[in-house]
Structures are given as C-alpha cells and as structure tokens.
py3Dmol code that shows the C-alpha trace and the ligand (Angstrom):
import py3Dmol

protein = """\
ATOM      1  CA  MET A   1      46.405  40.484 -57.911  1.00  0.00           C
ATOM      2  CA  THR A   2      46.891  39.103 -54.422  1.00  0.00           C
ATOM      3  CA  PRO A   3      46.434  35.334 -54.414  1.00  0.00           C
ATOM      4  CA  SER A   4      43.426  34.407 -52.306  1.00  0.00           C
ATOM      5  CA  LYS A   5      43.806  32.078 -49.377  1.00  0.00           C
ATOM      6  CA  PRO A   6      43.478  28.446 -50.565  1.00  0.00           C
ATOM      7  CA  PRO A   7      40.308  26.761 -49.397  1.00  0.00           C
ATOM      8  CA  LYS A   8      40.544  24.253 -46.607  1.00  0.00           C
ATOM      9  CA  VAL A   9      39.920  20.707 -47.811  1.00  0.00           C
ATOM     10  CA  GLU A  10      38.415  18.222 -45.371  1.00  0.00           C
ATOM     11  CA  THR A  11      39.015  14.721 -46.711  1.00  0.00           C
ATOM     12  CA  GLY A  12      37.845  12.650 -43.772  1.00  0.00           C
ATOM     13  CA  GLY A  13      41.036  10.549 -43.781  1.00  0.00           C
ATOM     14  CA  LYS A  14      41.415   7.196 -45.465  1.00  0.00           C
ATOM     15  CA  ALA A  15      38.285   5.963 -47.176  1.00  0.00           C
ATOM     16  CA  CYS A  16      39.180   2.320 -46.554  1.00  0.00           C
ATOM     17  CA  GLY A  17      41.577   0.077 -44.653  1.00  0.00           C
ATOM     18  CA  ALA A  18      40.584   1.043 -41.100  1.00  0.00           C
ATOM     19  CA  THR A  19      43.239   0.159 -38.517  1.00  0.00           C
ATOM     20  CA  GLY A  20      42.482  -1.675 -35.255  1.00  0.00           C
ATOM     21  CA  ALA A  21      42.707   1.638 -33.389  1.00  0.00           C
ATOM     22  CA  SER A  22      40.346   3.463 -35.742  1.00  0.00           C
ATOM     23  CA  ARG A  23      37.890   0.557 -35.588  1.00  0.00           C
ATOM     24  CA  MET A  24      37.936   0.862 -31.804  1.00  0.00           C
ATOM     25  CA  THR A  25      37.404   4.639 -32.034  1.00  0.00           C
ATOM     26  CA  SER A  26      34.452   4.169 -34.350  1.00  0.00           C
ATOM     27  CA  LYS A  27      32.960   1.566 -31.960  1.00  0.00           C
ATOM     28  CA  LEU A  28      33.298   4.043 -29.119  1.00  0.00           C
ATOM     29  CA  GLN A  29      31.690   6.689 -31.325  1.00  0.00           C
ATOM     30  CA  ASP A  30      28.815   4.281 -32.125  1.00  0.00           C
ATOM     31  CA  THR A  31      28.231   3.936 -28.383  1.00  0.00           C
ATOM     32  CA  LEU A  32      28.307   7.714 -27.848  1.00  0.00           C
ATOM     33  CA  ILE A  33      25.847   8.194 -30.738  1.00  0.00           C
ATOM     34  CA  GLU A  34      23.529   5.543 -29.336  1.00  0.00           C
ATOM     35  CA  ASN A  35      23.638   7.179 -25.875  1.00  0.00           C
ATOM     36  CA  SER A  36      22.997  10.621 -27.296  1.00  0.00           C
ATOM     37  CA  LEU A  37      20.106   9.516 -29.541  1.00  0.00           C
ATOM     38  CA  GLY A  38      18.604   7.408 -26.742  1.00  0.00           C
ATOM     39  CA  LYS A  39      17.825  10.623 -24.858  1.00  0.00           C
ATOM     40  CA  ILE A  40      16.019  12.275 -27.794  1.00  0.00           C
ATOM     41  CA  ARG A  41      12.338  11.496 -28.382  1.00  0.00           C
ATOM     42  CA  HIS A  42      11.750  12.776 -31.909  1.00  0.00           C
ATOM     43  CA  LYS A  43      14.304  13.392 -34.629  1.00  0.00           C
ATOM     44  CA  LEU A  44      13.189  15.395 -37.645  1.00  0.00           C
ATOM     45  CA  ILE A  45      15.303  16.025 -40.719  1.00  0.00           C
ATOM     46  CA  ILE A  46      14.160  19.056 -42.710  1.00  0.00           C
ATOM     47  CA  MET A  47      14.805  18.476 -46.407  1.00  0.00           C
ATOM     48  CA  SER A  48      14.156  20.306 -49.656  1.00  0.00           C
ATOM     49  CA  GLY A  49      14.618  19.454 -53.300  1.00  0.00           C
ATOM     50  CA  LYS A  50      16.301  22.761 -54.094  1.00  0.00           C
ATOM     51  CA  GLY A  51      17.967  25.662 -52.303  1.00  0.00           C
ATOM     52  CA  GLY A  52      16.338  28.958 -51.438  1.00  0.00           C
ATOM     53  CA  VAL A  53      12.864  27.577 -50.699  1.00  0.00           C
ATOM     54  CA  GLY A  54      13.153  28.615 -47.044  1.00  0.00           C
ATOM     55  CA  LYS A  55      14.154  25.286 -45.506  1.00  0.00           C
ATOM     56  CA  SER A  56      16.498  26.821 -42.896  1.00  0.00           C
ATOM     57  CA  SER A  57      13.963  29.535 -42.072  1.00  0.00           C
ATOM     58  CA  ILE A  58      11.268  26.911 -41.542  1.00  0.00           C
ATOM     59  CA  SER A  59      13.665  24.791 -39.429  1.00  0.00           C
ATOM     60  CA  ALA A  60      14.437  27.806 -37.229  1.00  0.00           C
ATOM     61  CA  ASN A  61      10.831  28.936 -36.878  1.00  0.00           C
ATOM     62  CA  ILE A  62       9.525  25.436 -36.139  1.00  0.00           C
ATOM     63  CA  ALA A  63      12.265  24.980 -33.522  1.00  0.00           C
ATOM     64  CA  VAL A  64      11.310  28.283 -31.859  1.00  0.00           C
ATOM     65  CA  ALA A  65       7.600  27.389 -31.987  1.00  0.00           C
ATOM     66  CA  LEU A  66       8.229  23.982 -30.377  1.00  0.00           C
ATOM     67  CA  ALA A  67      10.436  25.544 -27.681  1.00  0.00           C
ATOM     68  CA  GLN A  68       7.653  28.031 -26.971  1.00  0.00           C
ATOM     69  CA  ARG A  69       5.432  25.045 -26.144  1.00  0.00           C
ATOM     70  CA  HIS A  70       7.925  24.241 -23.358  1.00  0.00           C
ATOM     71  CA  LEU A  71       9.419  21.352 -25.320  1.00  0.00           C
ATOM     72  CA  ARG A  72      13.192  20.811 -25.149  1.00  0.00           C
ATOM     73  CA  VAL A  73      14.572  21.299 -28.631  1.00  0.00           C
ATOM     74  CA  GLY A  74      17.977  20.903 -30.304  1.00  0.00           C
ATOM     75  CA  LEU A  75      18.640  22.434 -33.710  1.00  0.00           C
ATOM     76  CA  MET A  76      21.500  20.885 -35.689  1.00  0.00           C
ATOM     77  CA  ASP A  77      22.695  22.501 -38.920  1.00  0.00           C
ATOM     78  CA  VAL A  78      24.234  19.857 -41.190  1.00  0.00           C
ATOM     79  CA  ASP A  79      24.375  22.187 -44.181  1.00  0.00           C
ATOM     80  CA  LEU A  80      28.183  22.061 -44.068  1.00  0.00           C
ATOM     81  CA  HIS A  81      28.778  24.073 -47.257  1.00  0.00           C
ATOM     82  CA  GLY A  82      26.370  26.875 -46.424  1.00  0.00           C
ATOM     83  CA  PRO A  83      25.607  26.838 -42.701  1.00  0.00           C
ATOM     84  CA  SER A  84      23.269  29.730 -41.943  1.00  0.00           C
ATOM     85  CA  LEU A  85      21.305  28.779 -38.839  1.00  0.00           C
ATOM     86  CA  ALA A  86      23.602  30.325 -36.223  1.00  0.00           C
ATOM     87  CA  ARG A  87      23.441  33.656 -38.050  1.00  0.00           C
ATOM     88  CA  MET A  88      19.665  33.389 -38.530  1.00  0.00           C
ATOM     89  CA  MET A  89      19.291  32.765 -34.800  1.00  0.00           C
ATOM     90  CA  GLY A  90      21.589  35.661 -33.910  1.00  0.00           C
ATOM     91  CA  LEU A  91      24.175  33.354 -32.307  1.00  0.00           C
ATOM     92  CA  GLU A  92      27.753  34.535 -32.516  1.00  0.00           C
ATOM     93  CA  GLY A  93      31.046  33.125 -31.272  1.00  0.00           C
ATOM     94  CA  LEU A  94      32.296  29.582 -30.898  1.00  0.00           C
ATOM     95  CA  LEU A  95      30.725  26.573 -29.221  1.00  0.00           C
ATOM     96  CA  GLU A  96      31.773  26.025 -25.636  1.00  0.00           C
ATOM     97  CA  ILE A  97      33.811  22.835 -25.182  1.00  0.00           C
ATOM     98  CA  THR A  98      33.829  21.042 -21.810  1.00  0.00           C
ATOM     99  CA  ASN A  99      37.032  19.734 -20.164  1.00  0.00           C
ATOM    100  CA  ASP A 100      36.115  16.220 -21.283  1.00  0.00           C
ATOM    101  CA  ARG A 101      35.861  17.546 -24.855  1.00  0.00           C
ATOM    102  CA  PHE A 102      32.114  17.638 -25.431  1.00  0.00           C
ATOM    103  CA  ALA A 103      30.524  20.595 -27.203  1.00  0.00           C
ATOM    104  CA  ILE A 104      27.623  22.424 -25.578  1.00  0.00           C
ATOM    105  CA  PRO A 105      24.847  23.568 -27.975  1.00  0.00           C
ATOM    106  CA  MET A 106      24.602  27.346 -28.107  1.00  0.00           C
ATOM    107  CA  PRO A 107      21.566  28.429 -26.110  1.00  0.00           C
ATOM    108  CA  TYR A 108      18.974  30.403 -28.091  1.00  0.00           C
ATOM    109  CA  ASN A 109      16.720  30.305 -25.059  1.00  0.00           C
ATOM    110  CA  GLU A 110      16.318  27.968 -22.109  1.00  0.00           C
ATOM    111  CA  ASN A 111      14.507  25.341 -24.234  1.00  0.00           C
ATOM    112  CA  LEU A 112      16.453  25.583 -27.477  1.00  0.00           C
ATOM    113  CA  GLY A 113      20.132  24.918 -28.232  1.00  0.00           C
ATOM    114  CA  VAL A 114      21.839  25.173 -31.627  1.00  0.00           C
ATOM    115  CA  VAL A 115      24.865  23.461 -33.193  1.00  0.00           C
ATOM    116  CA  SER A 116      26.118  24.707 -36.537  1.00  0.00           C
ATOM    117  CA  MET A 117      29.422  24.446 -38.392  1.00  0.00           C
ATOM    118  CA  GLN A 118      29.433  28.263 -38.252  1.00  0.00           C
ATOM    119  CA  SER A 119      29.955  28.048 -34.499  1.00  0.00           C
ATOM    120  CA  LEU A 120      33.064  25.881 -34.917  1.00  0.00           C
ATOM    121  CA  MET A 121      34.913  28.055 -37.402  1.00  0.00           C
ATOM    122  CA  SER A 122      37.065  30.912 -36.170  1.00  0.00           C
ATOM    123  CA  GLU A 123      36.916  32.321 -39.718  1.00  0.00           C
ATOM    124  CA  PRO A 124      33.256  31.801 -40.657  1.00  0.00           C
ATOM    125  CA  ASP A 125      33.665  33.156 -44.193  1.00  0.00           C
ATOM    126  CA  GLN A 126      36.426  30.752 -45.157  1.00  0.00           C
ATOM    127  CA  ALA A 127      35.371  28.135 -47.727  1.00  0.00           C
ATOM    128  CA  VAL A 128      35.795  24.544 -46.614  1.00  0.00           C
ATOM    129  CA  ILE A 129      35.755  21.945 -49.367  1.00  0.00           C
ATOM    130  CA  TRP A 130      34.180  18.851 -47.930  1.00  0.00           C
ATOM    131  CA  ARG A 131      34.696  15.389 -49.314  1.00  0.00           C
ATOM    132  CA  GLY A 132      31.926  12.831 -48.708  1.00  0.00           C
ATOM    133  CA  PRO A 133      33.519  10.776 -45.877  1.00  0.00           C
ATOM    134  CA  ALA A 134      34.442  13.952 -43.965  1.00  0.00           C
ATOM    135  CA  LYS A 135      30.805  15.079 -44.055  1.00  0.00           C
ATOM    136  CA  THR A 136      29.678  11.778 -42.581  1.00  0.00           C
ATOM    137  CA  GLY A 137      32.391  12.141 -39.913  1.00  0.00           C
ATOM    138  CA  VAL A 138      31.210  15.606 -38.898  1.00  0.00           C
ATOM    139  CA  ILE A 139      27.553  14.589 -38.750  1.00  0.00           C
ATOM    140  CA  ARG A 140      28.474  11.636 -36.506  1.00  0.00           C
ATOM    141  CA  GLN A 141      30.526  13.985 -34.301  1.00  0.00           C
ATOM    142  CA  PHE A 142      27.645  16.455 -34.117  1.00  0.00           C
ATOM    143  CA  ILE A 143      25.713  13.691 -32.367  1.00  0.00           C
ATOM    144  CA  ALA A 144      28.460  11.794 -30.508  1.00  0.00           C
ATOM    145  CA  ASP A 145      30.487  14.749 -29.238  1.00  0.00           C
ATOM    146  CA  VAL A 146      27.699  17.187 -28.399  1.00  0.00           C
ATOM    147  CA  ARG A 147      25.977  17.259 -25.009  1.00  0.00           C
ATOM    148  CA  TRP A 148      22.429  17.400 -26.352  1.00  0.00           C
ATOM    149  CA  GLY A 149      20.988  15.972 -23.136  1.00  0.00           C
ATOM    150  CA  GLU A 150      17.327  14.978 -22.803  1.00  0.00           C
ATOM    151  CA  LEU A 151      15.374  16.420 -25.736  1.00  0.00           C
ATOM    152  CA  ASP A 152      11.823  16.205 -27.037  1.00  0.00           C
ATOM    153  CA  PHE A 153      12.938  17.180 -30.544  1.00  0.00           C
ATOM    154  CA  LEU A 154      16.156  17.244 -32.528  1.00  0.00           C
ATOM    155  CA  ILE A 155      15.570  19.287 -35.687  1.00  0.00           C
ATOM    156  CA  ILE A 156      18.223  18.563 -38.313  1.00  0.00           C
ATOM    157  CA  ASP A 157      18.533  21.153 -41.082  1.00  0.00           C
ATOM    158  CA  ALA A 158      19.993  19.358 -44.129  1.00  0.00           C
ATOM    159  CA  PRO A 159      21.300  21.034 -47.288  1.00  0.00           C
ATOM    160  CA  PRO A 160      19.052  20.861 -50.371  1.00  0.00           C
ATOM    161  CA  GLY A 161      19.047  17.720 -52.476  1.00  0.00           C
ATOM    162  CA  THR A 162      19.759  14.087 -51.838  1.00  0.00           C
ATOM    163  CA  GLY A 163      23.528  14.048 -51.265  1.00  0.00           C
ATOM    164  CA  ASP A 164      25.925  12.892 -48.551  1.00  0.00           C
ATOM    165  CA  GLU A 165      24.365  14.846 -45.684  1.00  0.00           C
ATOM    166  CA  PRO A 166      20.792  13.460 -45.727  1.00  0.00           C
ATOM    167  CA  LEU A 167      22.226  10.020 -46.476  1.00  0.00           C
ATOM    168  CA  SER A 168      24.574  10.266 -43.471  1.00  0.00           C
ATOM    169  CA  VAL A 169      21.660  11.383 -41.291  1.00  0.00           C
ATOM    170  CA  ALA A 170      19.574   8.439 -42.537  1.00  0.00           C
ATOM    171  CA  GLN A 171      22.414   6.046 -41.654  1.00  0.00           C
ATOM    172  CA  THR A 172      23.341   7.633 -38.322  1.00  0.00           C
ATOM    173  CA  VAL A 173      19.839   8.438 -37.034  1.00  0.00           C
ATOM    174  CA  PRO A 174      17.777   5.442 -38.119  1.00  0.00           C
ATOM    175  CA  ASP A 175      14.526   6.713 -36.572  1.00  0.00           C
ATOM    176  CA  ALA A 176      14.760  10.207 -38.088  1.00  0.00           C
ATOM    177  CA  LYS A 177      11.601  11.296 -39.896  1.00  0.00           C
ATOM    178  CA  ALA A 178      11.642  13.672 -42.833  1.00  0.00           C
ATOM    179  CA  LEU A 179       9.781  16.953 -43.181  1.00  0.00           C
ATOM    180  CA  ILE A 180       9.978  18.279 -46.713  1.00  0.00           C
ATOM    181  CA  VAL A 181       9.820  21.974 -47.606  1.00  0.00           C
ATOM    182  CA  THR A 182       9.007  23.337 -51.049  1.00  0.00           C
ATOM    183  CA  THR A 183       7.650  26.438 -52.709  1.00  0.00           C
ATOM    184  CA  PRO A 184       4.513  26.051 -54.876  1.00  0.00           C
ATOM    185  CA  GLN A 185       6.566  26.630 -58.041  1.00  0.00           C
ATOM    186  CA  ASP A 186       6.763  23.806 -60.627  1.00  0.00           C
ATOM    187  CA  VAL A 187      10.596  23.659 -60.695  1.00  0.00           C
ATOM    188  CA  ALA A 188      10.721  23.285 -56.909  1.00  0.00           C
ATOM    189  CA  LEU A 189       8.005  20.628 -57.024  1.00  0.00           C
ATOM    190  CA  SER A 190       9.802  18.471 -59.558  1.00  0.00           C
ATOM    191  CA  ASP A 191      12.871  18.477 -57.260  1.00  0.00           C
ATOM    192  CA  VAL A 192      10.779  17.726 -54.203  1.00  0.00           C
ATOM    193  CA  ARG A 193       9.572  14.507 -55.811  1.00  0.00           C
ATOM    194  CA  LYS A 194      13.237  13.419 -55.814  1.00  0.00           C
ATOM    195  CA  SER A 195      13.480  14.105 -52.070  1.00  0.00           C
ATOM    196  CA  ILE A 196      10.366  11.980 -51.528  1.00  0.00           C
ATOM    197  CA  GLY A 197      11.896   9.241 -53.702  1.00  0.00           C
ATOM    198  CA  PHE A 198      15.111   9.453 -51.654  1.00  0.00           C
ATOM    199  CA  CYS A 199      13.191   8.937 -48.396  1.00  0.00           C
ATOM    200  CA  ARG A 200      11.469   5.896 -49.874  1.00  0.00           C
ATOM    201  CA  ILE A 201      14.771   4.379 -51.026  1.00  0.00           C
ATOM    202  CA  VAL A 202      16.432   4.810 -47.610  1.00  0.00           C
ATOM    203  CA  HIS A 203      13.210   3.756 -45.783  1.00  0.00           C
ATOM    204  CA  MET A 204      12.872   7.060 -43.942  1.00  0.00           C
ATOM    205  CA  ASP A 205       9.336   7.876 -42.758  1.00  0.00           C
ATOM    206  CA  MET A 206       8.004  11.219 -43.952  1.00  0.00           C
ATOM    207  CA  ILE A 207       5.830  13.216 -41.586  1.00  0.00           C
ATOM    208  CA  GLY A 208       4.763  15.529 -44.354  1.00  0.00           C
ATOM    209  CA  LEU A 209       5.300  18.373 -46.760  1.00  0.00           C
ATOM    210  CA  ILE A 210       5.175  22.107 -46.025  1.00  0.00           C
ATOM    211  CA  GLU A 211       4.643  24.654 -48.786  1.00  0.00           C
ATOM    212  CA  ASN A 212       6.590  27.860 -48.060  1.00  0.00           C
ATOM    213  CA  MET A 213       6.366  31.272 -49.707  1.00  0.00           C
ATOM    214  CA  GLY A 214       2.728  30.744 -50.587  1.00  0.00           C
ATOM    215  CA  PRO A 215       0.248  33.550 -51.398  1.00  0.00           C
ATOM    216  CA  PHE A 216       0.002  36.546 -49.064  1.00  0.00           C
ATOM    217  CA  ASP A 217      -2.360  39.500 -48.811  1.00  0.00           C
ATOM    218  CA  CYS A 218      -0.913  42.751 -50.136  1.00  0.00           C
ATOM    219  CA  PRO A 219      -0.518  45.146 -47.180  1.00  0.00           C
ATOM    220  CA  CYS A 220      -1.672  48.043 -49.420  1.00  0.00           C
ATOM    221  CA  CYS A 221      -4.752  46.736 -51.230  1.00  0.00           C
ATOM    222  CA  GLY A 222      -5.433  43.384 -49.510  1.00  0.00           C
ATOM    223  CA  LYS A 223      -5.299  41.532 -52.844  1.00  0.00           C
ATOM    224  CA  SER A 224      -3.797  38.024 -52.699  1.00  0.00           C
ATOM    225  CA  ILE A 225      -0.334  37.956 -54.298  1.00  0.00           C
ATOM    226  CA  GLU A 226       1.102  34.674 -55.565  1.00  0.00           C
ATOM    227  CA  ILE A 227       4.836  35.174 -56.069  1.00  0.00           C
ATOM    228  CA  PHE A 228       5.552  31.465 -56.583  1.00  0.00           C
ATOM    229  CA  LYS A 229       1.997  30.442 -57.605  1.00  0.00           C
ATOM    230  CA  GLN A 230      -0.214  28.487 -55.225  1.00  0.00           C
ATOM    231  CA  GLY A 231      -1.516  25.042 -54.380  1.00  0.00           C
ATOM    232  CA  GLY A 232       1.346  23.050 -55.936  1.00  0.00           C
ATOM    233  CA  GLY A 233       2.604  21.722 -52.600  1.00  0.00           C
ATOM    234  CA  GLU A 234      -0.747  20.303 -51.585  1.00  0.00           C
ATOM    235  CA  LYS A 235      -1.272  18.754 -55.016  1.00  0.00           C
ATOM    236  CA  THR A 236       2.195  17.160 -54.966  1.00  0.00           C
ATOM    237  CA  ALA A 237       1.704  15.803 -51.439  1.00  0.00           C
ATOM    238  CA  ARG A 238      -1.595  14.223 -52.546  1.00  0.00           C
ATOM    239  CA  GLN A 239      -0.070  12.756 -55.715  1.00  0.00           C
ATOM    240  CA  MET A 240       2.927  11.364 -53.819  1.00  0.00           C
ATOM    241  CA  GLY A 241       0.794  10.022 -50.946  1.00  0.00           C
ATOM    242  CA  ILE A 242       2.328  12.004 -48.074  1.00  0.00           C
ATOM    243  CA  PRO A 243       0.590  14.277 -45.532  1.00  0.00           C
ATOM    244  CA  PHE A 244       0.301  17.968 -46.406  1.00  0.00           C
ATOM    245  CA  LEU A 245       0.989  20.060 -43.299  1.00  0.00           C
ATOM    246  CA  GLY A 246       0.122  23.483 -44.653  1.00  0.00           C
ATOM    247  CA  THR A 247       1.130  26.610 -46.543  1.00  0.00           C
ATOM    248  CA  ILE A 248       3.331  29.308 -44.995  1.00  0.00           C
ATOM    249  CA  PRO A 249       2.694  32.658 -46.692  1.00  0.00           C
ATOM    250  CA  PHE A 250       5.436  34.798 -48.166  1.00  0.00           C
ATOM    251  CA  ASP A 251       6.160  37.496 -45.576  1.00  0.00           C
ATOM    252  CA  PRO A 252       8.664  40.262 -46.363  1.00  0.00           C
ATOM    253  CA  ARG A 253       9.266  40.652 -42.632  1.00  0.00           C
ATOM    254  CA  VAL A 254      10.780  37.159 -42.537  1.00  0.00           C
ATOM    255  CA  VAL A 255      13.648  38.378 -44.740  1.00  0.00           C
ATOM    256  CA  ASN A 256      14.516  41.144 -42.268  1.00  0.00           C
ATOM    257  CA  ALA A 257      14.068  38.812 -39.335  1.00  0.00           C
ATOM    258  CA  SER A 258      16.639  36.333 -40.763  1.00  0.00           C
ATOM    259  CA  ASP A 259      19.104  39.118 -41.459  1.00  0.00           C
ATOM    260  CA  SER A 260      18.723  40.592 -38.012  1.00  0.00           C
ATOM    261  CA  GLY A 261      19.279  37.220 -36.346  1.00  0.00           C
ATOM    262  CA  SER A 262      15.876  36.513 -34.895  1.00  0.00           C
ATOM    263  CA  PRO A 263      13.428  33.976 -36.334  1.00  0.00           C
ATOM    264  CA  ALA A 264      10.176  35.695 -37.158  1.00  0.00           C
ATOM    265  CA  PHE A 265       7.778  33.327 -35.349  1.00  0.00           C
ATOM    266  CA  GLY A 266       5.836  35.079 -32.634  1.00  0.00           C
ATOM    267  CA  GLU A 267       7.967  38.216 -32.896  1.00  0.00           C
ATOM    268  CA  SER A 268       8.258  40.327 -36.007  1.00  0.00           C
ATOM    269  CA  ALA A 269       6.259  38.226 -38.495  1.00  0.00           C
ATOM    270  CA  SER A 270       2.739  38.865 -39.741  1.00  0.00           C
ATOM    271  CA  ALA A 271      -0.078  37.185 -37.859  1.00  0.00           C
ATOM    272  CA  SER A 272      -0.737  34.982 -40.900  1.00  0.00           C
ATOM    273  CA  PHE A 273       2.893  33.715 -40.917  1.00  0.00           C
ATOM    274  CA  THR A 274       2.772  32.948 -37.187  1.00  0.00           C
ATOM    275  CA  GLU A 275      -0.634  31.232 -37.508  1.00  0.00           C
ATOM    276  CA  ALA A 276       0.616  29.152 -40.445  1.00  0.00           C
ATOM    277  CA  ILE A 277       3.716  27.991 -38.528  1.00  0.00           C
ATOM    278  CA  THR A 278       1.476  27.152 -35.548  1.00  0.00           C
ATOM    279  CA  ARG A 279      -0.791  25.042 -37.797  1.00  0.00           C
ATOM    280  CA  CYS A 280       2.222  23.195 -39.249  1.00  0.00           C
ATOM    281  CA  VAL A 281       3.565  22.495 -35.754  1.00  0.00           C
ATOM    282  CA  ASP A 282       0.102  21.180 -34.764  1.00  0.00           C
ATOM    283  CA  GLY A 283       0.255  18.954 -37.860  1.00  0.00           C
ATOM    284  CA  ILE A 284       3.709  17.661 -36.873  1.00  0.00           C
ATOM    285  CA  MET A 285       2.465  16.839 -33.353  1.00  0.00           C
ATOM    286  CA  ASP A 286      -0.589  15.053 -34.829  1.00  0.00           C
ATOM    287  CA  GLN A 287       1.575  12.992 -37.158  1.00  0.00           C
ATOM    288  CA  LEU A 288       3.853  11.982 -34.299  1.00  0.00           C
ATOM    289  CA  SER A 289       1.116  11.151 -31.790  1.00  0.00           C
TER     290      SER A 289
END
"""
ligand_1 = """\
27
ADP
P 17.022 27.493 -47.845
O 17.423 26.991 -46.492
O 15.944 26.652 -48.477
O 18.166 27.736 -48.776
P 16.473 30.013 -46.496
O 15.745 29.589 -45.287
O 17.917 30.382 -46.384
O 16.309 28.915 -47.650
O 15.629 31.194 -47.150
C 16.020 31.842 -48.327
C 15.548 33.289 -48.252
O 14.130 33.349 -48.244
C 16.009 34.004 -46.983
O 16.314 35.319 -47.340
C 14.785 33.960 -46.081
O 14.758 35.072 -45.192
C 13.670 34.054 -47.101
N 12.406 33.401 -46.675
C 12.212 32.152 -46.242
N 10.910 31.899 -45.998
C 10.252 33.063 -46.278
C 8.873 33.478 -46.228
N 7.893 32.659 -45.844
N 8.606 34.751 -46.601
C 9.571 35.603 -47.013
N 10.870 35.272 -47.089
C 11.214 34.019 -46.728
"""
view = py3Dmol.view(width=600, height=400)
view.addModel(protein, "pdb")
view.setStyle({"model": 0}, {"cartoon": {"style": "trace"}})
view.addModel(ligand_1, "xyz")
view.setStyle({"model": 1}, {"stick": {}})
view.zoomTo()
view.show()
C-alpha cells in the first residue's frame, strides 16, 4: 500500500508567551480588523446546530439575493475543515493577492465577493488539521488581510456547532448577529437549542431562525411531502423566544445547483424556493431596520 500524504497540521504557533514583536503584530492586526469592520454595515454569522441542514446553501442564496437588491455583499467561509462555498458558487482558482499583501475577495458578480479557505489552497482536497489557536488566527486574517471595502453585509458561514470558529467570530466581530438554520427534524432542533444557548452565553444578538428543507409539493401529484417533518423550526423559535424568519422548502433542484456551482436563487430553483428565500431576506431586513 502506498503511504498517503500526511495531513498538514496548522498549530497557530505558541499558545502563550507572546514576544514584544508578536504583541506589536497583533496590535497592528487589531487596527486592520477595526478598519475593515468599520466599513461594513451589517455582519451576519450563519450558524447551525448540526451539519447537512443546508447552512452553506442558505448562506450562498441569501448572499445572492441581497446582492440582487444592489447591496454590496461579502461572503466569508470560516468552515475551515469543510469549506464548500467557493465550489457552490462556481469559483475556481486562488485568491488574488495585491503587492501590499492584501487578498481580494473572488468576485461572484459586481456586488458579491467571496473568501473561502478553498481559494487559498493549491491542493483543495488535502486535509488540514486545524488546532484551535490557528483557526482564530485565520479568521482574524480573513478580516484584517482581505480588502473587503465598503459593504452593506458581511455574511459569515460558520461550521456546525459551537466550537472555535463561531467563538472566534464572536470575539473578533463584536457586533455580528446570528442567523440560525435548522431542518424541522427533532434531532436538528435539539442541536439548534445549543446554538441559541451559545449566542446567549457570548451575548450575540440573534436575528432569527430559518427552517430549511421544509415540506414541498410533489411535482407529479401536487401532494405536500415532508421529508424532515414540518413546523418544528417555528415551534422552537417560539419556545426559545427568537424571531422565526420562515421555511425554505426542500427543492431537488438546489442539489444540482450546488453541484454545478451556481446558487439556485432566482436561477434554477423552483418558484417556491425563490419566494421563500425572498421572504427570509425581507425578514432579515425588517429585523435589522
Ligand atoms: P451544511 O452547510 O449545513 O452542511 P449544505 O448547505 O452543504 O449544508 O447542504 C447539504 C446538502 O443539502 C447539499 O447537497 C445541498 O445542495 C442540499 N440542500 C440544502 N438546502 C436544500 C434545499 N432547500 N432543498 C434541497 N437540497 C438542499
């Protein structure tokens, strides 16, 4: 058997005992982060209790829907173990780096730019084992060292759960607000309560909960099909005292759209998917106004 290539391990350097030079670097980075965030009106972190509920798909589709309203949008993928946004958006190749060493978000269209770990790796399929401090370092760099420019929205796609990445976002982007995605299924809902609890512990405002993969009408007989049941998201939002922004139906065309590198909103999706995303975006705007 040929030995496989060892995974790359990112440790993030020493966990303690910062030198004078590294303290100075981190002060400079604080300033860069402050400058970058100062130009961004709304920062949304998209969270979920568990994987596979469609969090990245919702992040991508909401970003496209906002950009279609002529808002300037940045989409930042902080799912460092399983970055998928660049692929979902059909963006290939590496990020462009300026002479003064800033990264330029990859343009999806004139209003929407994307930064994902995928666009920094020359071998995108190689596993990188991330230790906690390294993750925080990358998330800080994604803000400090990227030319986001003036934005109306920065959408931050976090990995599922309540680990290092959402915590680093909460610490680095103090005015970020959380948008939580779940399916209506009981197991997803019990995890989503943990995400809500996390936001309360770190004092992060929640703009609401979106239920994804809700019932859809069968294209053959028109009967409503509930793959993951229905209504659980709304019930959980009510019980936990956070706004419910709506249900996005399951739409088989969304699966093809992700694989072919184009978010489904306004393009290949069913009218009911597009209408549901539009309603959720209206709800987000209402919550923020
Ligand atoms: P997560 O980010 O929560 O892990 P993804 O966004 O990667 O989830 O979605 C998981 C899978 O579900 C993908 O194949 C995606 O295309 C599909 N998907 C997401 N939302 C929907 C939907 N509303 N209808 C049908 N498929 C969906």
